C-alpha positions as CSV (number, residue, x, y, z in Angstrom):
1,M,-28.2,-1.9,-15.7
2,K,-25.9,0.5,-16.9
3,F,-22.7,-0.4,-19.1
4,Y,-19.7,1.0,-20.9
5,T,-17.2,-0.5,-23.2
6,S,-13.7,1.0,-24.0
7,F,-14.3,-0.1,-27.7
8,T,-16.9,0.7,-30.3
9,L,-19.8,-1.9,-30.0
10,A,-19.9,-3.8,-33.3
11,T,-20.6,-7.3,-34.3
12,A,-17.1,-8.5,-34.8
13,T,-15.8,-7.1,-31.5
14,C,-18.6,-8.5,-29.5
15,L,-18.8,-11.9,-31.0
16,T,-14.9,-12.5,-31.7
17,N,-13.4,-10.9,-28.8
18,R,-10.9,-12.9,-26.6
19,A,-13.0,-12.6,-23.4
20,C,-15.9,-14.4,-25.2
21,S,-13.7,-16.9,-27.0
22,Y,-11.1,-17.9,-24.5
23,G,-11.8,-16.2,-21.3
24,D,-8.4,-14.4,-21.7
25,G,-8.9,-11.7,-19.0
26,V,-9.9,-11.0,-15.2
27,F,-12.7,-9.1,-13.6
28,E,-13.3,-7.1,-10.4
29,T,-16.7,-6.9,-8.6
30,I,-16.5,-3.6,-6.8
31,L,-18.8,-2.1,-4.1
32,V,-19.7,1.5,-4.9
33,K,-21.5,3.4,-2.0
34,N,-21.9,7.2,-1.4
35,H,-20.4,7.8,-4.9
36,D,-17.2,6.3,-3.7
37,M,-15.5,2.8,-4.0
38,P,-14.0,2.2,-0.5
39,L,-11.8,-0.8,-1.6
40,W,-10.7,0.8,-5.0
41,A,-6.9,0.8,-4.0
42,L,-7.1,-2.9,-3.4
43,H,-9.2,-3.7,-6.4
44,Y,-6.7,-1.8,-8.6
45,H,-3.6,-3.5,-7.0
46,R,-5.2,-6.9,-7.7
47,L,-6.2,-6.0,-11.2
48,T,-2.7,-4.7,-12.1
49,E,-1.1,-7.7,-10.4
50,S,-3.4,-10.1,-12.5
51,L,-3.0,-8.3,-15.9
52,V,0.8,-8.4,-15.5
53,R,0.7,-12.2,-14.8
54,L,-1.2,-12.5,-18.1
55,N,1.0,-10.2,-20.1
56,I,-1.6,-7.8,-20.6
57,V,-0.7,-3.8,-20.1
58,P,-2.7,-2.5,-17.3
59,I,-5.1,0.5,-17.8
60,A,-4.6,3.8,-15.8
61,K,-6.0,3.7,-12.5
62,E,-7.5,7.2,-13.0
63,E,-9.3,6.3,-16.2
64,L,-11.1,3.3,-14.7
65,Y,-11.9,5.3,-11.4
66,A,-13.5,8.1,-13.3
67,Q,-15.3,6.2,-15.8
68,I,-17.1,3.7,-13.0
69,L,-18.1,6.9,-11.0
70,A,-19.3,8.6,-14.1
71,M,-21.9,5.9,-14.6
72,I,-23.6,6.6,-11.0
73,D,-25.3,9.8,-10.4
74,D,-26.6,9.2,-6.6
75,D,-25.3,8.0,-3.5
76,D,-27.3,4.7,-3.4
77,R,-25.3,1.3,-3.0
78,Y,-24.2,-0.3,-6.2
79,V,-22.1,-3.1,-7.6
80,A,-19.8,-2.5,-10.4
81,K,-18.3,-5.3,-12.7
82,L,-15.0,-4.4,-14.4
83,M,-13.8,-7.0,-16.9
84,V,-10.5,-6.3,-18.6
85,Y,-9.2,-8.6,-21.4
86,R,-6.7,-8.9,-24.1
87,D,-7.6,-7.1,-27.3
88,G,-7.8,-9.0,-30.8
89,Q,-10.1,-11.0,-32.9
90,R,-7.7,-13.2,-34.6
91,R,-8.7,-16.9,-34.5
92,G,-6.6,-19.2,-32.3
93,Y,-5.5,-19.5,-28.9
94,S,-2.1,-17.4,-29.6
95,S,-1.9,-13.7,-29.6
96,D,0.8,-11.1,-30.0
97,S,-1.3,-8.6,-28.4
98,N,-0.8,-7.2,-24.9
99,V,-3.4,-4.4,-25.2
100,A,-6.3,-4.3,-22.9
101,Q,-10.0,-3.6,-23.5
102,Y,-12.4,-3.3,-20.8
103,V,-16.2,-3.5,-20.1
104,I,-18.0,-1.9,-17.0
105,T,-21.6,-2.8,-15.9
106,V,-23.2,-1.1,-12.9
107,N,-26.2,-2.6,-11.1
108,P,-28.0,-1.7,-8.0
109,S,-26.9,-3.8,-5.0
110,T,-29.4,-6.4,-3.8
111,N,-29.6,-7.6,-0.5
112,T,-28.1,-11.0,-0.6
113,P,-28.7,-12.8,2.8
114,N,-25.4,-14.0,4.3
115,N,-26.7,-17.3,5.3
116,Q,-24.8,-18.8,8.3
117,E,-24.7,-22.5,6.8
118,L,-22.7,-23.8,3.9
119,A,-23.3,-26.8,1.9
120,I,-20.3,-29.0,0.7
121,S,-19.9,-28.7,-3.1
122,Q,-19.0,-32.0,-5.1
123,I,-17.1,-29.8,-7.6
124,K,-13.5,-30.1,-7.1
125,L,-11.2,-27.4,-7.9
126,A,-8.4,-28.2,-10.1
127,K,-4.8,-27.1,-9.4
128,Q,-3.2,-24.7,-11.8
129,P,-0.4,-22.6,-10.0
130,S,-0.1,-20.4,-13.0
131,L,-3.8,-19.2,-12.4
132,A,-3.9,-19.6,-8.7
133,G,-5.2,-16.3,-6.9
134,L,-6.4,-14.6,-10.1
135,K,-10.2,-13.9,-10.6
136,H,-10.0,-14.7,-14.3
137,L,-12.9,-15.0,-16.7
138,N,-13.0,-18.9,-16.5
139,R,-15.6,-19.7,-13.9
140,L,-17.0,-22.8,-14.9
141,E,-16.2,-24.5,-11.7
142,Q,-18.2,-22.1,-9.8
143,V,-20.9,-22.2,-12.4
144,L,-21.2,-26.1,-11.7
145,A,-21.1,-25.6,-8.0
146,A,-23.9,-23.0,-8.0
147,Q,-26.1,-25.2,-10.3
148,E,-25.9,-27.7,-7.3
149,L,-27.6,-25.4,-5.0
150,T,-30.8,-25.2,-7.0
151,N,-33.6,-25.9,-5.0
152,S,-31.4,-26.2,-1.9
153,P,-31.7,-24.3,1.2
154,Y,-28.1,-23.1,1.0
155,N,-26.9,-20.2,-1.1
156,D,-23.2,-21.0,-0.9
157,A,-20.9,-24.1,-0.7
158,L,-17.5,-25.0,0.5
159,M,-15.3,-25.8,-2.1
160,L,-12.3,-28.4,-1.9
161,D,-9.4,-29.3,-4.4
162,S,-8.9,-33.0,-5.6
163,K,-6.9,-33.9,-2.5
164,G,-9.7,-32.8,-0.2
165,H,-8.0,-29.4,1.1
166,V,-10.3,-26.7,1.9
167,I,-9.9,-23.7,-0.6
168,E,-12.8,-21.2,-0.6
169,T,-16.5,-21.1,-1.2
170,I,-18.1,-20.5,-4.4
171,S,-18.0,-16.7,-4.1
172,K,-15.9,-16.0,-1.0
173,N,-12.6,-16.6,0.8
174,I,-12.4,-18.5,4.2
175,V,-11.0,-17.2,7.5
176,L,-10.9,-19.8,10.3
177,V,-10.2,-19.1,14.2
178,R,-8.5,-21.4,16.4
179,K,-7.5,-20.4,20.0
180,H,-7.8,-16.6,19.0
181,K,-5.8,-17.0,15.9
182,L,-6.8,-16.6,12.3
183,Y,-6.1,-18.9,9.5
184,T,-6.9,-19.0,5.9
185,P,-6.3,-21.8,3.0
186,K,-3.3,-21.6,1.0
187,L,-4.2,-20.2,-2.5
188,N,-0.9,-21.2,-4.3
189,K,-2.5,-24.0,-6.3
190,C,-6.1,-22.9,-7.0
191,G,-8.6,-20.5,-5.6
192,V,-9.2,-16.7,-5.7
193,Y,-7.3,-14.4,-3.6
194,G,-10.0,-12.1,-2.8
195,V,-10.1,-8.2,-2.0
196,A,-12.0,-8.7,1.5
197,L,-9.0,-11.1,2.4
198,R,-6.6,-8.6,1.3
199,W,-8.3,-5.9,3.3
200,L,-8.2,-8.0,6.5
201,Q,-4.3,-8.6,6.1
202,A,-4.0,-4.8,5.6
203,Q,-5.5,-4.2,9.2
204,G,-2.6,-5.4,11.2
205,I,-4.5,-8.5,12.3
206,Q,-2.0,-11.5,12.1
207,I,-3.5,-14.3,9.8
208,K,-1.6,-17.5,8.7
209,W,-1.7,-19.3,5.3
210,K,-2.2,-22.8,6.0
211,K,-2.9,-26.0,4.1
212,I,-6.2,-27.1,5.6
213,E,-7.8,-30.5,5.2
214,F,-11.7,-30.8,5.4
215,K,-11.3,-33.6,8.1
216,S,-9.3,-31.1,10.3
217,L,-12.0,-28.3,10.5
218,S,-13.5,-29.7,13.5
219,K,-10.5,-28.5,15.5
220,Y,-11.5,-24.9,14.8
221,D,-13.5,-22.8,16.9
222,G,-14.9,-20.3,14.3
223,L,-15.4,-19.8,10.6
224,M,-15.9,-16.6,8.4
225,V,-16.6,-16.2,4.8
226,C,-15.7,-13.0,3.3
227,N,-15.9,-11.1,-0.2
228,S,-15.8,-7.3,-1.2
229,I,-19.6,-7.0,-1.6
230,N,-20.9,-8.8,1.6
231,G,-18.0,-8.3,4.1
232,F,-17.4,-11.0,6.8
233,A,-20.0,-13.5,7.7
234,A,-19.8,-16.1,10.5
235,I,-20.8,-19.6,9.6
236,T,-22.5,-21.7,12.2
237,E,-22.9,-24.9,10.5
238,I,-21.5,-27.0,7.5
239,E,-24.1,-29.4,6.2
240,N,-25.2,-30.8,9.6
241,K,-21.6,-32.1,10.0
242,L,-19.6,-29.4,11.6
243,T,-20.6,-26.4,14.0
244,F,-18.9,-23.3,14.8
245,N,-19.3,-20.4,17.4
246,K,-20.2,-17.2,15.6
247,D,-19.9,-15.0,18.6
248,L,-16.2,-15.1,19.0
249,A,-14.5,-11.8,20.0
250,I,-12.2,-11.7,17.1
251,I,-15.0,-12.2,14.7
252,K,-17.0,-9.4,16.3
253,K,-13.9,-7.2,16.0
254,I,-13.4,-7.9,12.4
255,Q,-17.0,-7.3,11.5
256,Q,-16.9,-4.0,13.4
257,K,-13.9,-2.9,11.6
258,W,-15.4,-3.7,8.3
259,S,-18.5,-1.8,9.2
260,D,-16.6,1.1,10.3
261,Q,-14.2,1.4,7.3
262,V,-16.2,0.0,4.3
263,E,-19.9,0.3,5.3
264,I,-19.7,3.9,6.5
């Protein structure tokens, strides 16, 4: 692993910063391949959008881009994590700072299997419209959901809100297919608005935001999960309760577009 910090490493800055103390920031998980970041524009747009919502001044696009690529000296596949948070070591939740600090880590990309089956998490996502859509640093719900899968045949799980609405999986967004049309769960109360989902919307393929109850999933023909590292994977089964067709034409079309544009 390689890492870079925008600040001088010292005990005070490491142990009392607002990222560690309060999760006061956001992060991006970025695919780097052939010494390029094919989804960088979408990542930076989301990062800027998120920082503005948290009243943190965004960092220049060129600075971040150059710093990430400076940490990579070959054309292999890597995963870069960019964590941006509010500066300050003052004790207490409140802060008069809107200055950003950041940390970058780079790791070789591992071949994480895109399993075709999902578990159903018992952890319910809390509703918080002020944070909905953000990939913020408070990820305890996902940590608990991932712990449920220890010693399980599944490597990802469907996550619902407290009312039983489908929101996302532990680490991916959800795209559903019904009669050749695409739907994705509304993320206005909770959930992360992911970069792969944003990429799909930018392809000119119509996709409708919808409030989706778990009990209505049987009405859908296909289900995909997606994120910026693993792309789009078709799901065939949810915990032996529901089955889906992974060979639908629209699924194949999206997977091919991703392969052509991102996995080049």
